[in-house]
MISE-775354 format. One record per residue: x, y, z of N, C-alpha, C in turn. Coordinates in steps of 0.05 Angstrom, whole numbers, plus 5000, padded with zeros to 4 digits. Example, Ala and Ser with C-alpha at 12.3 -4.5 7.8 and 13.67 -1.06 7.14 Angstrom:
2
526448865156524649105156526449345156;525749555142527349795143525850015157;
// end
This chain:
679
165629271340168929241344169929201313;169029001292169629001271169829321257;167129441261167529771251169029911261;170129891289172230061302174829981292;175929681285178329641280178029771248;176129791235176429881208177030151205;175830281219175730601228178130731236;179730591252181830741277184330641258;185030511227187030571212186930791198;184430811192184331171170184631411191;183931411218184331581229187131641235;188831481237192031471252193231671225;193231621199194731781173194032071184;192232211194191132461193192932571208;193732451236194832531258197432651257;198832481248202332561239202232831223;200232841206200033031185199233331196;197633301213197533571231199133641245;200733421256203633551274205633641259;205533601234207833661217208333911207;205634061208204834331202207234521220;206034601246206534681266210134651264;211734351261214234321268216034411241;213634401222215734511200216034771195;213734881212213635191213216635311231;216835121254217835211267221135221263;221434991241224434961234224835211211;222835271193223535351169222835711177;221335751197221336061203223236181218;224636111232227436161240229236231221;229736011204231735961189231036291161;228036271160227136451139228136721151;227536761176228437031191230637031192;232536921199236136921188236736911169;235436851149236036901116235337161109;233637291125232337581124234737781134;235237701159237137871170239737831152;241137661145243937621135243237801110;240837731094240937991066240638231071;239238291097239738621109242838711107;244038451127246738501126248438571099;248538381089249438381058249338691044;246438721040245839031028246839241046;247339211076248339461083251039461086;252239221081255239241081256639291047;254639251028256139141006254939310984;252639440992250739640970252839830965;253439960945255940140929258340090940;258639880950261139760962264140010945;264640090953267240190940266640370917;264340480914263140660893264040960896;264741020926265541310941268641350940;269641120929273141100938273640950969;276041070978275840941000277841151010;278141131046280041341061283241351046;284041491055286641621049289041461060;289141411080291941321100292040991091;290940831097291140551091291840461060;289840511048290240361025293440451012;293940591013296640681005298940491013;298340411039299840171049299539891045;297039951033296539601024298139610994;298039870979299039820957302039710953;303239880976305839830985306439500992;304939411012305039181024304838901004;304239010985303438860956305938830939;307938980943310239000928312138740931;312138740956314638510965314338460998;315038251003315138131028316638271050;318538481043319638621072317838831072;316339041055313839171056310839011073;310738781062309338591071308938551095;311138431113312138341145311338581157;312538831152314139041163311139281158;309439201151307339371145308339621137;309239621115311039951098309140091090;308640391094307140571092307140581061;309840711054310940731030311240521018;312240560988312640310967316940290974;317640550983319940520992320940461015;318940341032319740261062320340471078;320240651076321840901092319940871118;317540921119315940841146313540631145;312640531172310740371180307940471183;305340351180303040431190303840431221;301340591225301240621263300140351275;299340161258297839931270299439701257;299239441269300539161261299439121238;300838961221300338871192297438721191;296938551211295938301202293038311199;291038541205288838681191288638711161;291338841157291538981130292438671105;293138491124294138201107291738141089;289838211106287238051086286638191061;287138481072286338711048288338611029;290638601029292838521010292738250992;291838121010290537810996287737830973;286638000985284138100972284938300944;286338440943287438590921289538450910;291538260918292238050897291237880876;288137800894286237660880285737720858;283638010870281738180856282938450834;284938520847286938790834286438940854;288739100850287939400873285539540864;284239550883282339780878280339830898;278240010900276940110924274739730930;273739660918272039410922274039120935;276039170934278238950937278938920960;280239210970280439330995278339321018;275339371010273739421022272839131026;273038921015271538691017272238561040;273838501044275438271073273538451102;272438761102272138831123269338771121;267838801093264338731093264438461099;265338301102265337961099266037901130;267338101147267838051172264838131183;264038331172261138411178259338261181;258538091160256837871151257537711172;259737551175260437301190260437441224;260637721226260237721258257337761259;255537801245252837761248251937511250;252937241231252137021239253736891260;255337021267256836861296255536891320;255037231319252937281347250737121347;249737071322246536921328247336641341;249036551332249936311340250136241372;252136471383252336481400250136541424;248636731415246136831430243936601434;243736501411241736261407242736101421;245235981428245635711444245135701470;244335991480243636021514241736091516;239736211495237236411502234936271475;236036131456234036021445234036201416;232336161397232036261372231336581364;229936611383228736901387230937131392;232537041415234137241428236337221401;237237071395239337051373238437201345;236337171337234937281317234737651321;234737761347234138021352237338151357;238237951371241338031373243238081343;242637891326243937931305242138121279;239438181285239138491279239538671288;239838771316241238931323243738971315;245438771311248738811303248738851274;247038771256246638851229246239161224;244539251238243839591232244939751245;247339611269249139821283250340061267;249840311272250940531253254640491247;255140441274258340481275258940181265;257539991268258639681252258539771224;256639871216256339801180258239991173;258440271183260340441171263040291173;264440201194266640081195266739771175;264939661168264439451152265239611124;265039821117264939911098267840141089;268740061106271840271107273240111104;275940251106278840141105280140091127;278340151155280040141182279039811185;280739711206280939421206279039341239;277839531243275639511269274039241263;272439241240271039001233271638811236;274738771226276038541224276438411260;276838641275277838621308274938461315;272738621314270438541325270138301314;270638111293270237861288271937721304;274837741296276837661320275937581349;274737811363273437801386271137591391;269737581373267237451382267937121369;270137061362271336851356271836721383;273636901398275136921418272536831441;270036941442267536871453267036671455;267236571427265636261421267636101438;270536141433272535991446271935971480;271936181487272036211525269436131529;266836091514265135961528265235711530;266435531512266935281512268835241538;270835431537272735401564271835381586;269535531589268235591615265835361622;264835181599263834981602265234741610;266834711597267534501606271234461618;272234701623274334671646275934561629;276834531609278734421590280434671585;283334581589286034871588286234921555;285134671537286334751509284434981491;282335001500279635191508280535421512;282235491533282935761552285235831531;286835591522289235711510288635771483;286635651468286135791443284236061445;282936091465282336371477284636551480;287036501488288936621490290136691467;289936561443291236531413290336781410;287336721400285336851387285937201389;285737211423286237551434288937601422;291137521429294237521419293437601387;292237461371291737531341290237841341;288437801353286638101353289138371364;290438221381292538481397294338561362;294338351343296238471325294938571300;291838591315289638731290290039021296;289439091326288639361336290039391367;292339221365294139311395291939211421;292339421438291139391464288639371457;287639551441283439571435283439281440;284639031434283538731440282938701459;285438831482285038681505282738821524;281238951511278539071529277238851536;276938631527275038421526276438231546;279238221552280238071571279438051599;278538271614276838221640274438061635;272938081613270237921616271137601601;272537521593274337301588275637201616;277137311619277837221652275937151665;274137341679272337291699270637071695;269737041664267736831667269236561663;271936561663273236261663273236231692;274736431714274736441738272736361747;270036471744267736381755266336161751;266136071727265035841712265935661709;268535581706269935301697269235091715;268034881708267934641726270434481732;272234671753275534531760275434711788;276534621801277334651831279535001820;278935181842279735481835282235441838;284035291846287335191842287635181820;286235011801286634951775286435161753;284035321759283035571750284835741746;286035841771288036031776290735981758;290935721760293735611746293035641711;290835581705290435581672290335871670;288735981679289236291673291836431670;293936281687296536461691298336311666;297036111658298636031636297136141605;294436181605292636341581294636571584;294736691599296037051601299136971588;300236851602302936751585302536701559;300736621548300436461518299536771501;297936881517296737131502299537291499;301137381525303237581513304737441502;305537231494307637101476306437181451;304037081440303037181414302637411402;301637541429301237851424304138041414;305737911427308238161427310638011409;309737721399312237621378312337801358;310137911340311338121308312738321326;312338481344312938701353316438751368;316138411379319238451387321038301362;319638181344320038141318322238431306;320038541306320038901289322838991306;321939021328324539131343326838971347;326738821340330238671343331438681315;329638811299331038791270332139091269;335339141265336239321262334939531247;334939801259332840021247333340041212;336640051207337140151178335839891159;334439611173333939491155330239391155;329339641170326939621168324939941165;322839961168321740201165322040351184;321240611187321240701214318540761221;317940621254315840651263313640881263;311440891250309941081244309141191263;308041491279306741501301308641521324;311441391325312141391350314841661341;316641691373318141891371321441741379;320641451374323141311383324341091369;322741011352322240861325321840591335;319840551359320040261374317140161370;315839961361313639781365312739781389;314539721407312639681436312439891446;314040141440313140471451310140441439;309240411408307840471395305640341407;305340021417303439931428303139991454;305240021471304440191502304040491501;304440621485304940961483302040981463;302241051441300941201431298841041427;298140771425296140571419295940431444;296140591474295940471488295340681515;297240751531296840931553295741221548;296341331520296341601507293441601506;291541341497289341361489286741381512;287741331533286541381557286941631577;290041741574290442021587290242241569;290442221538290542431531288442581523;288642891523285543041517283843071501;281843061489279943031476277743271472;276643301448274343481452272543361433;270743221433269043121417269842911403;271142811413273242571397275642621377;275742861385278242941371280243021388;282542881376284742951402285843301403;286443391425287343601429290243581444;290543271453293943301460296043311442;298643341453301143221437302243011431;300042871411300642571404302142571382;304242401381305642381360304842271341;305642361317303642301293300842361285;300142601307297542661292297742861282;296542981259297043121247294543291238;294143511246290843701245290343631213;292343701198291543671171290743461162;291143191173290242951159287842901157;286842811137284042771132282343051115;284143251113282743501107281943461078;280743651072280743681046277243721034;275443671060272843711049271143961057;269344011064269044301064268744391090;270144701090270444781113269344941134;266044911125263945041132262144881154;261245001168259644701184257644611165;258344341175256744181157253444161160;251844101135249544101139248643841147;246243771168245743561192247543541214;249843671215251143671244249543811271;249743661293248543641312248343941324;246144041326246444321342246644401372;246444181378247444221413248844031424;247444041451250643981471250343671471;250843641494251543321508253543411525;254643181532257143271549259543281534;261643391545263843491527265843381543;267943171534270443051542268942801557;271042671581270342441594267842551612;266142271617264642281636262342091635;261442011651259041781653257041821633;256042071629254242091601254742101577;258042121564258842191543257441971525;257541721534256041511513252941511511;251541691520248341791522248342041514;249942211509248642481505250942681479;253542581487255942701466255242601440;254942861426255142771388257242891379;258242771357256642431350257542231364;258942221374259741931393257741751394;255341871414253441811416251141641399;250541761378249641661352250841481342;253341331344255341151331253640901343;252640901377252340581374250640551398;249040831414248640831441245140861437;243940821405240640781413239240611429;240940411430239340121442240640101471;242840251478243940281500242140231523;240440321537238440291554237640031555;236339901534235439681525237339471539;239739541527241639311534242839331568;242339521576242839541605241439421624;238739471612236639371631235839061625;236939021599236538731592238738651615;241338681614242938621631242338571663;241038801670239738831701237338501701;235538461679234138311680235238011681;237638021665238537801664239837641697;240437931713241937821736240037791756;237437911757235137881778234037621761;235237451757233937171759234936911775;234737041805235536881826238436891830;239236591845242236561860242536321840;243036241815243536011797246235911804;246935701805250035651811251135571782;253135821785255135891762255835751749;256435501763258035221736256835191722;254035151724251635011718249735111699;249135391705247235501692249035661669;248535631633249635681615248936021615;246236061621245136301621246536501636;247936461660249436631682252436701662;253636451645255336441635255136741621;252536761597252636991582252337201591;251137191612250537471626253937611628;255737381640258337501660259437561630;259837391611261537481583260537701574;257837791569256838031556256638221574;255738191592255238441621257338551620;259938371623263238501629263838581608;263538491579264438601561263538871559;261238971559258939191559259939391580;261039261603261439411628264239591626;266439381615269439421609268939681591;267739601563268239771542266240011552;265040001561263140231570264640461591;266640311606267240531625270440591609;271740471595273740531577272640841561;271240711541271040961526268941301541;268241161567266741361579269241611590;271741491602274041601608275841661596;276241561568278841471557278841821542;281841891542281642141533282042181501;283041941484283741951461282341731445;280541741424279841551412277241591389;278041481369275741591352273241461348;271341591339268241461340267341151330;269541121315268940811301270040601315;271640711344272740481361270740321373;268240441374265740311387265040091373;266840101345265339811338265439511353;267539501365267639321388266239311411;265239531418262639471434259839391426;259439401407257639421388255839071397;257638861388256738581394255638501419;256338681444255338631471252438761470;253039001459250139171464247838941450;248838911421246138691407246038501424;248338281435247738091446245338141477;246238331490244338441517240938501498;241238581480239038701474237338451467;238138281449237237941450236437811472;238337831486237237591508236437831524;236337991531234538201552231338171549;231038241524227638201510226638011519;228237751508226937391518227137441548;228037501565228237501590226337631607;226237871592224038061602221538041595;220837911573218537841561217837551577;219437381584218137181609217637321637;219237491643218237581669215637771664;215837851638213438071643210637831640;210537581630208137401631208137291659;209737341677209037251712209037401725;208037361750207337471773210237661778;209937861798211837941810212338241792;214438381812215538671806217338691779;218738451767220638411747219038491718;216538451728214538481694214838691686;215238961709215139241699217839301677;220239151680222239201667221639301634;219539111625219639111591218539391582;216839431595215739731589217540001596;218539991610219740161621222440131603;223039891599225539941574224940041550;223139981547221540171516221640421527;220940571546219840831545222840921548;223940831563227540971568229340961541;228840751531230040711501229140971486;226440951483225041111471226241401477;226241511506227241731506230041841503;231441601508234941671495234641711467;233241541449233141611424232241931416;229941991426229042311424231842481435;232842381456235242601462237242571441;237842411434240242441409238642541385;236742441374234942611348234342851358;234542941384233743321383235843491381;238343301375240643471365240843501333;239243351324238843371295235743501285;236343731287232643901285232143721263;233443731242232043671214231643381202;233343221221231642971226230342951248;230343061266229243001287226043031285;225543191274222243391263220743131257;221642981236219842731229220942431240;222842441251223942171260222442171292;222142351311221142351335218742231342;216642321320213642211321213741981317;215441861292214941581285216541401307;217641541321218541371347217241311369;215641631378214341721405212041511405;210441561383207441401386207741141385;209241011367209040711372209440621399;211340731410213440631434211340701457;209440951462208340981481205840851477;204540741451202040641451203140271464;204840221452206139961457206139941493;207440111501208440161530205440101541;203740331537201540321548199940091552;199839881524198439611517199939431546;202039481543203439251556202839301592;203239621597201939701622199439641628;197639651616194739551618193939351626;195339171609195338871615195438801638;197738881656199138791681197238971702;195439121695193839211722192339111734;192039091761190038861776187338841767;186939191757182939141760183139041735;179739011731178938851710177539101690;179239091666178439311646176239171619;174539251610173139111589174939151565;174638791553176738781534179238721538;180138631568182438631575183838381560;182038131558183037971542184037931514;182438131498183138191467185938391472;186138481493188838671495191438411501;190938261513193538081521193537891496;191637871477192137741451194337881431;194238111434196438281418198638391430;198838291459201538291473203838351450;204338101448207038021428206938181400;204638221388205138351358205538671368;204138721390205239061401208739061402;209438821419212038881430213838851403;213138691385214638691358214339031342;212339141346211839401331213939561349;213639521381214839781392218239731385;219139421377221639391374222139491352;220639551324221439501303221939861299;220140061317219940391321223140411334;224040221351226240321365228140241350;228140101326230840011304231140191287;228840361285228740631257230740781255;231240831277233641081274236340991279;237240791291240040681283240040551258;237640501244237740361211238340621194;236540841199237141141184239441181192;240741131215243541301220245741151207;245340881205246940721184246540751159;245040741152244140791117245541121106;244441341125245341571112248341631099;250541451112252841521099253641341074;252141151065251841001042249941191026;247841311026246041371008248041661005;248441781018250142081014252742030995;254041721004256141720990258841810998;258541921025261241971037263341731053;265641851049268241641057270341881065;271641691086273741921098275241681114;277341861120278941671142278841581168;275941821182275341751208272641721202;271141431200268441401191266441491207;264441571199262041611220259341601205;257541491225255041411220253341681226;251041711210248941941206249642141202;248142411195248842571185251442701184;253142771154255242861161255843111138;253943251136253943421110254143401086;253743151075253643111054255843141039;256243281009257743360998260443481006;262543351002265343401015265443451045;264543311052264843271084267343071092;268742961078269942781080272942811057;274742711059277242711043276942371035;276242351010275641991001278142100977;279641790974281641780952280841590933;280641590914280141450890282441290885;282140980878284140910871284940830841;287340730826286840740800284440620790;284240850769281940720756279140800761;279140910790276441020804275041170788;272341230795270341390774271341680785;270841920769271642110775269042280778;268242540795266242660803266042850790;263543000784263143280766263843450789;262643700786262844020802265244110797;265244290824266944460823269844250838;271944460829274544270840275944520851;278144430877280244630880282744540883;284344700883287444500887288544570918;289944370922290244420952293844240952;295644390943298544240954298444050935;297344000906298143790893296143590891;293643690905291943440910288943610892;288143520880284743630861282943440882;281643680895279543550911276843660894;274543420889271943520879270443650902;269243850902266943940924264643920915;263943800886261343800872260543500880;262343320885261643090891261842990926;262142710928262642640962265542730968;267342860961269742960967271942830954;271642670937273642580922276042750925;278542600921281242720917282842500910;283542630891286742520871289142660873;291142590865294142690859293342860832;294543090835294143330813295243160786;294143090765295842950739298043110734;297843390730300243560723302743500739;302543460770304843460788306343140782;303942950776304542680779306342720748;305142840730306942810706309342970706;309443150717312443310722313843140739;313543020753315142890778316142630765;314542440750314842210734317542340706;317442570701318742590679320942680685;321542770705323342910721325142830736;323942550749325242410764328542280769;328542250734330942190731332441940744;334041910759334741670773334941670800;333641850811332241880840331041670847;331341590870329441380876326941400890;327441640905324241760925322841970902;320541910895318942030871319242380882;318742430902318142610928318142610953;319242840973319042801000317143091005;315842941020312843241022312443211055;310743421066310443461085307143501095;305443381071302543441068301843111066;300943041085299942761087298142671066;296242851053295042831031296042771007;298542900999300442860984301442620977;302742500993304342201006301542040989;299342021010297541801000296241820969;295842050966295242090931297442020909;300142080913302042030900303141670894;302341560921303141350925300541190909;298341230916296041100899296241180875;297741400861297241530828299741350818;302041320831304741210817306140940836;305340890856306440670864309440630867;310840910873313041020869313641050902;316441080910317541130937316941470938;315941550966314641730972315741791002;317041981008317842011037315942231052;315042111068312642291083313842441104;313142701115313642861131312242971150;309642851139307242991153305542761160;302642721177301342511170301442311198;300042081196301141891218303941691217;304141761188307241561191309841751180;310741871196312642131195314741971193;316142011172319641971175321342171184;322242131211323442391218326742431207;325542631179327942681163329742971177;332342871176333643191193335243301171;335043591165336443761148339243601137;340743571154343143391146342343141126;340643001141340042741125338742841092;337443061096335843151071338643231057;340143391059342743441043344043191032;344742951051345842751042344742571020;342042551026340042461008340042600978;339742840973340243010956343242960941;344642940957348442940942348542660938;346942440942347442210935345442140916;343942340903341942200883338942060887;339442070913336541870926333542040920;334442290925332442500926333542770912;331242810893331143040878329143250879;325843220894323943350895322843410923;322243660928320843690958318543800951;316343730960314143840967313043910993;313344150994313044281023310744491022;310844551048308444721054310644961071;309645251059311445451080310545481103;307945411114307145391137308645281153;310245011147311244861165313944921174;315145061189317145171187319945061208;319844851196322544621210325444641190;327344501202329644531199330544401170;329344251161328844131127327744311111;325344491115324044631097325944951104;327444971120329245161110331345151099;332844861107334944781083334244831060;331644661054330744631022330644881009;328845041030328945371015330845431016;333145461023335745561017337445470991;337145180994339245030970337745000943;335044930950334344780921331945050910;331945010878330645160867327345100875;326345290865322945310857322045250840;320745050836318945010807316945190807;316645230778314345490778311445360774;308945460792307445300800305345210769;305845420750304545340727305945090707;308244960719309044760703308344530717;307244510747306444270760304244290769;302344460772300244500783297544620751;295944370754293844350733291444630734;291144830713289945010711287544970729;285545210741283445100749281345300739;278745270731276845440720276345640744;274945870724274646190741276246370737;275446550754276746810745279346780760;281746930756284646940771284246950794;282547140805282747220836281546940850;279146850839278346570856279946430850;281446360827282746180828285746100849;286746380850288946490864288046350891;285546460902284746450930285246130940;284245960915284245700923286845550924;289345690909292545580915292745590951;294345380959294945440986298245520977;299245431004302545531007304445320994;303745110987305244900982307344940961;309944910961311944940936313444730931;313844690907315344450898318844580890;320244400908323344450901324044280891;326144350868328244230843330844200860;331643970874334044000881336343890867;336043890843337643760818340443950818;340344180822342244320818342144480844;344544430867343744560891345644820889;343145030900345245350899347445340924;349345430923351145500936350845720954;
// end
């Protein structure tokens, strides 16, 4: 007994030590994994950020909004405050703040979107983890971190990544509302979605069906209270959403900019028309509008290569609206559909978990939220007539969340008896098949990526299927031991293609008004505009209506220094530096000079009439018109009749090469000087 009493205390200290090792690993392992995912996100969003310039439309407005509170509030596109952006100002206020702190340059303009991308990954991890555990959260965060469309928008001046973060914050609030049934959380959700409306207008409302249905079905209150709460939330949503819109429309037109992309100078019309019903009904072809949409300019963003870019898809897929658009139509499907079959099957696996009580099961809450989010946006992007590919950024969080939750649920079902266990290998094979379809449109890339995808997925599916067969096979016990590592290999294989698609624009150094992931033809594929002090690129250059476009680099464009010098030297007392109908001219001139430029083309068009042009010239407000002879408008006709033509040699930089080649590069843009009117 004495010996036992002396040996027992010696054995005690060893037991806690043995138990601490797995506990320490279980705590630090997920943290290290999350740190690695966030590090990858930072790398994807910040590597070479701003080195390729920024797009040409929004940065001039950011610079104009930095000048005064009037331009800041009304989202003025030009320093003179003649026209406004085709979007609300809230998302761009973050860019203005960043530019005020760090100076106006490409990095400061793009920084807020990159930060939003990192925060979205972190927030999605938290939202998924709280219902489905750490592994599901990590998978969801990883999928969002490498989502091609998310990465390109996180590195662009467009504000879709800001909207995506706003909607994820709204998802956090509505989950709290559904769990507690408290009105204040639901009203907070309405406020957040209303803020999202003031970022991208009606695009923010795509989550409203998911948020509303979740609260209606899951909130632990009576049905009467739930309906009343939703009615109050709807009222708050409308008040917050349209407060800025009504403030602008109630301001006299003479005291604010003309509303860009409208025909009636109304923010309400912009919200419900151009940024609303027209997105659903206007015609489209491959994501490019063919409808007669106000403010849409076929020349907008031109300036890149005019031939067929290298790496563009060779084949088909659905054309126009249809249920297969998101699965087959390129380049749309390549933005965020690589894991779409896995997300859909994950949603199905979540739905087939019996009939739990909606108010008590938090996993069902997640199913309603993410499933309805994906379903609503999937329907919209399948039938809408006019939208750009990067709008899919707002659908990426739902795909990522359902991939994470679906894989965890399907793995749990796989380890049990029953037919649901077959969903896991089926999902791997169907997702791999979808990726093969997408890659087949890009033979150069598919030649080496398809084998890297197909071989691991087929082997992993074979292992998973063989382990569930009822027959006794030699070595079946050894096969069971590698099931989880095999599944990890299959997931890595499925993540390869979207990661490559996200990395291609970063490595190729392409930037444009309409960001796209994947191969875009490399050099000269898009029109990127350098900010003040931005780097220049080598290679050949060509003249395009007062813009110098480099065709040897990533398509950089700047205002012709000779044009800028001539206008500034001869502007005199005129308030407006120039009136131009070429959108790229307005963009580059504003960035180069930060002086008032009146745009007659692009998304922010000022509806100048011939009589108003004559009045502006007579008052000394305008002296120079930079117009293209292809535009047969009344303003062009009046200017051509009454103003003198400036010799091209005085305002266009000389270009290298033989005279015939240089002449072929010059377009039909003419600079008119109205200092002395011709009678």
